[in-house]
Each structure stands twice: as structure tokens, then as C-alpha cells.
C-alpha positions as CSV (number, residue, x, y, z in Angstrom):
1,M,21.0,18.2,9.7
2,A,23.5,17.0,7.2
3,T,27.1,18.2,7.5
4,D,29.6,18.4,4.5
5,E,31.0,14.9,5.4
6,D,27.5,13.6,5.2
7,S,26.6,15.2,1.9
8,E,26.8,12.1,-0.3
9,D,24.2,10.4,2.1
10,Y,21.6,13.2,1.8
11,F,20.3,15.7,-0.7
12,V,17.9,18.6,-0.3
13,R,14.3,18.4,-1.6
14,E,12.8,21.9,-1.8
15,I,9.1,22.2,-1.7
16,E,7.8,25.7,-2.4
17,K,4.6,26.6,-0.8
18,N,2.0,28.9,-2.4
19,D,3.0,31.8,-0.2
20,G,6.5,31.7,-1.6
21,S,8.2,30.1,1.4
22,V,10.3,27.0,0.9
23,L,10.5,23.8,3.0
24,R,13.9,22.2,2.7
25,M,13.8,18.5,3.4
26,Y,17.0,16.4,3.7
27,Q,16.3,13.2,2.0
28,C,18.5,10.1,2.3
29,S,20.3,9.0,-0.9
30,K,19.8,5.4,0.2
31,G,17.2,4.0,2.4
32,D,13.5,2.8,2.8
33,V,10.1,4.2,3.6
34,G,11.0,6.8,6.3
35,C,14.0,8.2,4.3
36,V,12.1,9.6,1.2
37,V,9.9,12.5,0.4
38,W,7.3,10.5,-1.5
39,D,5.6,11.9,-4.6
40,A,2.1,11.2,-2.8
41,A,3.4,13.4,0.2
42,I,4.1,16.3,-2.3
43,V,0.7,15.9,-4.0
44,L,-1.0,15.8,-0.6
45,S,1.0,18.8,0.8
46,K,0.0,21.0,-2.2
47,Y,-3.6,19.8,-1.9
48,L,-3.7,21.2,1.6
49,E,-2.9,24.6,0.1
50,T,-5.8,24.6,-2.4
51,E,-8.5,27.1,-2.3
52,Q,-11.0,24.7,-0.6
53,F,-8.7,25.0,2.3
54,C,-6.9,28.3,2.2
55,C,-8.1,31.7,1.2
56,V,-5.2,33.5,-0.3
57,Q,-7.0,37.0,-0.1
58,S,-8.1,36.8,3.5
59,G,-5.3,34.4,4.8
60,V,-7.8,32.3,6.5
61,S,-6.9,28.6,6.6
62,T,-9.1,25.6,7.3
63,W,-6.2,24.1,9.1
64,S,-6.0,26.9,11.8
65,S,-6.2,25.5,15.3
66,K,-7.3,22.1,14.0
67,N,-5.9,18.9,15.6
68,I,-4.1,16.9,13.0
69,I,-2.4,13.5,13.0
70,E,-0.2,12.4,10.2
71,L,0.3,8.7,9.6
72,G,3.0,7.3,7.4
73,A,5.0,10.4,7.6
74,G,8.1,9.3,5.6
75,T,10.2,12.3,6.1
76,G,7.2,14.3,7.7
77,L,6.6,16.7,4.9
78,V,2.8,16.5,5.0
79,G,2.7,17.2,8.8
80,L,5.2,20.0,8.4
81,V,3.1,21.7,5.7
82,A,-0.1,21.3,7.8
83,A,1.7,22.9,10.8
84,T,2.8,25.9,8.6
85,L,-0.8,26.4,7.7
86,G,-1.9,26.7,11.3
87,G,-2.6,23.0,12.1
88,G,-2.2,22.0,15.7
89,N,-0.5,19.0,17.1
90,V,-2.3,16.2,19.0
91,E,-0.8,15.4,22.4
92,E,-3.7,13.3,23.5
93,F,-6.1,11.3,21.4
94,L,-9.3,12.5,23.0
95,P,-11.2,14.1,21.7
96,P,-10.6,12.6,18.2
97,P,-8.5,14.8,15.7
98,H,-10.3,16.9,13.2
99,Y,-8.0,15.4,10.4
100,I,-5.9,12.4,9.9
101,L,-3.5,12.9,7.0
102,M,-2.1,9.7,5.2
103,A,0.4,9.8,2.4
104,D,1.5,6.5,0.7
105,C,0.5,4.2,3.6
106,I,-1.0,1.5,1.4
107,Y,2.1,-0.4,0.6
108,Y,3.2,-3.2,2.9
109,E,0.9,-6.3,3.2
110,Q,1.8,-6.7,6.9
111,S,0.5,-3.1,7.7
112,V,-2.9,-3.2,6.1
113,E,-4.9,-4.6,9.1
114,P,-3.1,-2.6,11.7
115,L,-3.5,0.6,9.7
116,V,-7.3,0.1,9.4
117,E,-7.5,-0.8,13.1
118,T,-5.6,2.4,13.8
119,L,-7.9,4.5,11.7
120,K,-10.9,2.9,13.5
121,L,-9.4,3.7,16.9
122,L,-8.4,7.3,16.0
123,A,-11.2,8.7,13.8
124,G,-14.3,10.1,15.6
125,P,-17.6,10.8,13.8
126,E,-16.4,14.2,12.7
127,T,-12.9,13.3,11.7
128,C,-11.9,13.6,8.0
129,I,-9.1,11.3,6.9
130,I,-7.3,12.5,3.8
131,C,-5.6,9.6,2.1
132,C,-3.3,10.1,-0.7
133,Y,-1.6,7.1,-2.3
134,E,0.2,6.0,-5.5
135,Q,-1.8,3.4,-7.2
136,R,0.7,0.7,-8.1
137,T,-0.1,-1.9,-10.7
138,V,2.8,-4.3,-10.5
139,G,3.7,-7.1,-8.1
140,V,1.6,-7.7,-4.9
141,N,0.5,-4.0,-4.6
142,P,-2.9,-4.3,-6.4
143,E,-3.8,-7.1,-4.0
144,I,-2.7,-5.1,-1.0
145,E,-4.7,-2.1,-2.1
146,K,-7.8,-4.2,-2.7
147,R,-7.5,-5.8,0.8
148,F,-7.0,-2.4,2.5
149,F,-10.2,-0.9,0.8
150,E,-12.1,-4.1,1.6
151,L,-11.4,-3.6,5.3
152,L,-11.7,0.1,5.4
153,L,-15.0,0.4,3.5
154,Q,-16.7,-1.7,6.1
155,E,-16.4,1.1,8.5
156,F,-15.7,4.2,6.4
157,Q,-17.2,5.9,3.3
158,S,-14.9,7.2,0.7
159,E,-15.0,10.2,-1.7
160,E,-12.3,10.4,-4.4
161,I,-11.1,14.0,-5.1
162,P,-11.2,14.9,-8.8
163,S,-7.9,16.3,-10.3
164,E,-9.6,19.7,-10.9
165,K,-9.9,20.1,-7.2
166,Q,-6.2,19.3,-6.6
167,D,-3.2,21.4,-7.2
168,P,-2.9,22.2,-10.9
169,E,0.7,21.4,-11.1
170,F,1.2,18.9,-8.4
171,N,-1.1,16.0,-9.3
172,S,-0.7,12.8,-11.2
173,P,-3.1,10.3,-12.8
174,D,-1.7,7.5,-10.7
175,I,-1.9,9.3,-7.4
176,R,-5.3,9.3,-5.7
177,I,-6.6,11.6,-3.0
178,L,-9.6,10.4,-1.0
179,H,-11.7,11.9,1.9
180,L,-12.8,9.1,4.2
181,R,-15.3,9.5,7.0
182,R,-16.9,7.0,9.4
183,R,-20.1,5.5,8.1
184,V,-23.2,6.8,9.6
185,D,-25.7,4.1,9.2
């Protein structure tokens, strides 16, 4: 938690959930990947609250009592939102989790192969990986993204979630959400 003397090093990002509650995340003013609430994390967090997962009238949530792993947590927003929606934590990796949540993990070239190997190790036949990433078009990022999907799609099938199934306010044409599942050949 930031103190008054640290206030120039941090600022508060407030993310309002659909039920009106607010998550307050302290984000570093300076820093790298683990210090930031990434836009893709906000888009994915809001997607977890959409009607396909949460019924406002009944209060029933797909996430209730499901085992969830978040990869590429940044400040941990996606995992925190999943937990507030009833998602459980994973203390052991057997049986495989119901869901693996990934926000903006396709970024560093050196992490592509270890990330795909991690997904192969963690995902069971029933696991749904929800991958949300910002499609970057400059520098080496397009090549990194291409390499990630070349490796990933050898073992997994992918379904892109159209914008009309995402949160109407928190979506962006350059942020993609995918559902990934192990291939059943």
C-alpha cells in the first residue's frame, strides 16, 4: 500500500465492476510489465463479467467454484476480478484448472516458447484458456505474435470472441480475446 511519501511513485487505477463495487489498484508511475494495469487486463476483466458468464438477475456466475490460473498478471487485476466473481485458486496443478486467464502475455520474444510450453503443461482436455492481448503493429511485435500462434496452434484450437460478445464499453479494435482449447484430433 502506498503511503503519502510514496504518492509520486504510485497512482490509483479504479476499475468499477458491474455490481457497482470498485477495485482500486496501485499502479507504479514508472516501471515495466509487472507495474502496470494493462488495457488488455481491463478488457479481459470486464469480459469476465459479461452475460455469458454472469447472470445479473440470479447472481449466478460461471466462475463460482472454478479453479483458475492467471498468467502474465501484471498487477493481478484479472485474477482479482475472477476471485470477486467466485473463482477459486489453484494450490496444486492436478486436476488441471477449469480456466487459464492470460492478459497481454504475447510481448517478449524470449517468453514465447516457455509460455506455450507452460500452457501445454497446465491445460487439460476441458481447460478453457482465455487469452486477451493487444495486437501491436510496430517493431518486432508482429513477428513475436506470429511465432506464438505458430507454436500454439499446433496443440490448441482458437476461437476469436467478436466485439459484440465483449463488454460494450471496454473493448478495442486492437485488443483481441480468444478462447483456446486443446485440439481433439
